[in-house]
C-alpha positions as CSV (number, residue, x, y, z in Angstrom):
1,M,-0.1,-0.2,0.1
2,K,1.2,3.4,-0.7
3,K,2.3,6.1,1.7
4,G,-0.9,8.1,0.6
5,D,-3.3,5.2,0.7
6,Y,-3.7,4.2,4.2
7,L,-5.6,7.2,5.3
8,S,-8.0,7.0,1.9
9,T,-9.0,3.1,2.6
10,I,-10.7,3.6,6.2
11,L,-12.3,7.1,4.4
12,R,-13.3,4.9,2.0
13,S,-14.8,2.3,4.2
14,K,-18.8,2.2,4.9
15,K,-17.9,2.2,8.5
16,T,-17.7,5.2,10.7
17,V,-16.5,3.3,13.6
18,F,-12.9,1.2,13.7
19,S,-11.4,-0.9,16.1
20,F,-7.4,-1.0,16.1
21,K,-7.7,-4.5,15.3
22,D,-9.9,-3.7,11.8
23,I,-7.4,-0.8,11.5
24,V,-4.7,-3.6,11.0
25,L,-6.9,-5.8,9.1
26,L,-7.5,-2.4,6.3
27,W,-4.1,-2.0,5.8
28,G,-2.2,-5.2,6.0
29,D,0.1,-3.9,8.5
30,S,2.0,-5.2,11.7
31,G,0.9,-4.4,15.1
32,N,3.2,-1.7,15.4
33,A,3.8,-0.4,12.4
34,A,-0.2,0.4,12.0
35,R,-0.2,1.7,15.9
36,V,2.7,4.3,14.5
37,R,0.7,5.7,11.6
38,L,-2.4,5.6,13.6
39,N,-0.8,8.1,16.1
40,Y,0.5,10.2,13.1
41,Y,-3.2,10.6,11.5
42,L,-5.3,11.3,15.3
43,R,-2.6,14.2,16.3
44,N,-3.0,15.6,13.0
45,N,-7.1,15.5,13.2
46,S,-7.7,13.3,10.3
47,L,-9.3,10.6,12.3
48,Y,-10.7,10.9,15.6
49,H,-10.1,9.0,18.7
50,I,-13.3,8.1,20.8
51,R,-12.3,5.8,23.4
52,Q,-9.7,3.5,23.8
53,G,-9.4,1.2,21.0
54,L,-11.5,2.5,18.7
55,Y,-11.7,5.4,16.1
56,A,-13.8,7.5,13.9
57,K,-13.3,8.7,10.1
58,D,-14.8,12.5,12.2
59,K,-17.2,13.2,14.8
60,D,-20.3,12.4,13.0
61,Y,-19.8,8.6,13.3
62,D,-23.0,6.7,13.8
63,K,-23.5,5.9,17.6
64,R,-25.6,3.2,16.6
65,E,-22.4,1.6,15.3
66,L,-20.1,2.2,18.1
67,A,-22.9,1.0,20.7
68,T,-22.5,-2.5,18.9
69,R,-18.6,-1.8,18.8
70,I,-18.1,-1.2,22.4
71,Y,-18.9,-4.3,23.7
72,T,-19.1,-7.1,21.4
73,P,-20.7,-9.2,20.8
74,A,-23.9,-6.8,21.0
75,Y,-27.2,-5.6,18.9
76,I,-29.2,-2.8,19.7
77,S,-32.5,-3.4,21.1
78,F,-35.1,-2.7,24.3
79,E,-36.5,0.6,24.8
80,T,-34.5,2.1,21.7
81,V,-35.7,-0.1,19.6
82,S,-39.6,-0.6,21.5
83,G,-39.5,3.3,21.3
84,F,-38.9,3.6,17.3
85,S,-41.4,0.7,16.3
86,G,-44.4,2.2,18.8
87,L,-44.5,-0.5,21.1
88,T,-43.6,2.4,23.7
89,F,-44.2,6.2,23.6
90,Q,-41.9,7.3,26.3
91,Y,-38.7,8.8,24.6
92,Y,-35.3,7.7,25.5
93,S,-32.3,9.4,24.9
94,Q,-29.6,6.6,25.8
95,I,-29.2,3.8,23.5
96,F,-29.8,0.3,24.8
97,V,-27.9,-2.8,23.5
98,A,-27.9,-5.9,24.8
99,S,-24.7,-7.6,25.6
100,Y,-22.8,-9.6,28.1
101,L,-22.6,-7.3,30.8
102,T,-24.4,-4.3,32.5
103,R,-22.7,-1.2,32.2
104,E,-23.7,2.8,31.7
105,I,-21.3,4.7,29.7
106,E,-21.3,8.5,28.3
107,I,-19.6,9.1,25.1
108,D,-19.9,12.4,23.4
109,N,-22.8,13.3,25.4
110,Q,-24.5,10.3,24.2
111,K,-25.4,7.6,26.7
112,Y,-25.0,3.8,26.2
113,S,-26.8,1.6,28.5
114,F,-25.8,-2.3,28.1
115,R,-28.0,-4.8,29.7
116,K,-26.5,-8.5,30.3
117,I,-28.1,-11.7,28.4
118,K,-27.4,-14.8,29.0
119,N,-25.1,-15.9,26.3
120,T,-27.2,-18.4,24.7
121,V,-29.9,-15.6,23.3
122,L,-27.2,-12.9,23.1
123,T,-25.6,-15.2,20.3
124,N,-28.1,-16.2,18.7
125,K,-29.5,-14.7,15.3
126,A,-33.1,-15.2,15.5
127,G,-35.0,-11.9,15.2
128,I,-32.0,-9.8,15.0
129,E,-31.1,-8.1,11.9
130,N,-27.9,-6.8,10.2
131,R,-28.0,-3.2,9.1
132,G,-24.7,-3.3,7.7
133,E,-22.0,-1.8,10.3
134,Y,-24.6,-2.7,13.3
135,L,-26.9,-5.5,14.4
136,I,-30.4,-4.3,16.0
137,A,-33.2,-6.3,17.4
138,S,-36.5,-6.5,15.6
139,K,-39.3,-5.1,17.6
140,E,-40.7,-9.1,17.9
141,R,-37.2,-9.6,19.5
142,A,-36.7,-6.3,21.3
143,F,-40.5,-7.1,23.1
144,L,-38.9,-10.6,24.5
145,D,-35.5,-9.1,25.5
146,I,-37.8,-6.6,27.4
147,M,-39.6,-9.4,28.9
148,Y,-36.7,-11.4,29.7
149,I,-35.1,-8.3,31.9
150,N,-38.0,-7.0,33.5
151,K,-40.8,-9.3,35.0
152,D,-43.8,-6.9,35.0
153,Y,-43.3,-4.3,31.9
154,Y,-46.4,-1.7,29.9
155,F,-46.0,-1.6,26.6
156,D,-48.7,1.1,25.5
157,N,-49.1,-0.7,21.4
158,L,-48.7,-4.0,21.0
159,I,-50.8,-3.8,17.8
160,G,-47.8,-4.1,15.4
161,I,-46.1,-7.2,16.6
162,D,-45.8,-10.1,14.6
163,W,-47.0,-12.5,17.4
164,D,-45.8,-15.8,15.2
165,K,-42.3,-14.7,15.0
166,V,-42.7,-13.9,19.1
167,F,-43.3,-17.6,19.5
168,E,-41.0,-18.5,17.2
169,I,-38.0,-16.5,19.0
170,L,-39.6,-16.8,22.0
171,P,-38.0,-20.5,23.2
172,I,-34.3,-19.6,22.8
173,Y,-34.7,-18.0,25.9
174,N,-35.5,-21.1,28.2
175,N,-37.1,-19.4,30.5
176,K,-40.6,-20.6,32.0
177,R,-41.6,-17.7,33.5
178,M,-41.5,-15.2,30.7
179,M,-43.0,-17.8,28.5
180,K,-46.1,-17.8,30.7
181,K,-45.8,-14.2,31.0
182,V,-45.8,-13.5,27.5
183,K,-48.5,-16.0,27.2
184,E,-50.8,-13.9,29.6
185,I,-50.0,-10.8,27.8
186,F,-51.0,-12.4,23.8
187,I,-54.5,-13.8,25.4
188,N,-54.8,-10.5,27.1
189,F,-54.2,-8.3,23.5
190,K,-56.2,-11.2,21.6
191,N,-59.4,-10.2,24.3
192,Q,-58.7,-6.3,23.9
193,E,-59.0,-6.8,19.8
194,S,-62.1,-8.2,19.6
């Protein structure tokens, strides 16, 4: 790779957030050479340092992409998805992420709320959509993730839920309490509908 091609390789990428490992792979460099080159681009403000081990083309990086890159594996879910899909009417400015740990962090005035889900659920792709550079739960998967974390949760609007998908995804949680509660919500919803 020629001297000027290193930065342009990153700038041409569809990604907006890069780990150090991503950069090493893009450049085909050894770790030490990539670190020296990366530090040069950071000093000259050609790249933006988000936090340790994560970098961006500039400050206009995709916050959802970052949310799933901080702790991996991860996908966007919970109130973030239920809010924009109309299941709940409450607005949350933070981004809720399913992960292997529970943490609250803030980066560049954006709050990220990570909620722990057991590994067998976290790594199961049922109801997970690939949006190119990040993964996000379908509204059915987000509904189930919320039910998994919360014993009692009120949803404002369940009209858009595809119940066949809900019951197709439900077994991955392997949780009897949750299965009982979801069936109860479904029966109440159907009774209100008729």
